[in-house]
N, C-alpha and C positions, 0 to 999 in steps of 0.2 A: 614531768614533761619533758625535760632536758635527756632524760634517759630515753624516751621514745624518739627524740630527734637523733641521738646518738646511734640508736638501733636502726634507724632508717639510713643513715650515713654508713653504718657497717654493712647493711644489706646491699647497698650500691657498690661498695667495695668487692663484696663477696661476688655480686652479680657480673662484675667486670666490663663495666661501662667505660667508654673511653674517658680519659682524665680532664682534658678541657673542653668538654662538651656538656653544656647545661641541659639536663633532661628532667622529666616529670619528678624523679625521685630527689633531684636537688631541689626543687621547688617545694615539695613536701617537707624536705628537711628545713628549709628557709621558714616556712610558715610555722612549722610546729617549734623550732627554736625561737622564733619571733614572739609566739605565745609564751613560752617558757620565759624569756626575758621580761616580758611585761608583767607576768605573775611574779617572778623574783623580784624585780625593781618595786613593784607595789609592795610586797611583803616587807622589802628592806626600809622602805621610806615611811610604811605604816609604823614600823617599829621606832625608826628615829623620831617620829612624831609622839609617840607614846612616851618616849624618854623625856622629850621636852616637855610634855605636859605633865610628867611624873605619874603616869597612869601604869605602873607596872605592878606584878604580883607582890604579895607580902613575902619576906625572907622565909625560907625554910628553916626548920629546926635546925639550929647550931650554924647557921649562914650569917655571914656579916650583913649589916644593915643595907650596904650598897650592892649586895649580890644579885638582885633581881635587876637593878639597872644594869649592871655589868653582863648579866646574860643577855638581855634584851639588846644591848648594843652589839654584842658579839655575834648574836644571830642575825641582827640587821645588816651588820657589816659582811657576814658570810653570805646573805642573799644578794646584797649588791655585787659582791664579787662573782658570785654565779651568774648574774645578768651581764658583767662585763665580759666574762669568758664566752658566755652565748652570743654576745655582740662580735666578739673576735672570730669565733667559729663561723658565724653568718658572713662575715666580711672575708673570711679565707675562702669560704665556698663560693661566694659571688667573684672573687678574685681568681680562683683557680679554674672557674668554668666559663670565663668570658671569651674563650677562643683565641686569646693572644699567645705569644710565645712564652713559655714557662720562665725565661730568663730575664724577661722584661719587668720593672717595677712599676706599677701602676699607684693610683690612690688607694684602691681597696687593699694592696699588698702593704702599704704603709700602716693602715688601720689595723692589720693583724699584728703589727708590731707595736704600735703605740697604745693600743686599748690595754692590752695586759701591764704594760709598762705603768700606764697611769693606776691601774687597780693595784699594782704593788706599792707604788708610792703612797696611795690612799692607806693601804693596809699598814704600811710602816707608820705614817702619821697617826693612825688610830692606836696602834700599840704604843707609841711614844706618849701620846696623850693619855692613855689608860695608866700608863707607868708613872707619868708625871702627877696625874690626879690621886693614884694611890700613895705616892711618896708625901704629897701635900696633906693628905689625910692621916699621916703617921702610921700607914700599913705597909710601908716600902718593902 
């Protein structure tokens, strides 16, 4: 779904529409990206709930006992990061097409900067917590 939204954005750039004018293709992008964000966020949260309930698959042959939990956590974190990137992209589209001067900074412009930063902090905390848990289990 996010790929479809990116294709719409690319089509707009190829089409040569004005930069700071909101057009129907922008709205198609925003709606498509919003649907992708909802789907990615739902998948990520569902994975985290499965981990909390300990409802993950059995380990693969030769895999550590906590392998399925780690895979589920990693895929859930990835989906949540995809959702954050989508939100940043939507915020960027809304900010760049609101008709203002390109060199002014508005609330949506700050969203473009803050949302990925929050995602990176979350990713760093997740990696740190995973490394800490591995070390505590003696698998450092």
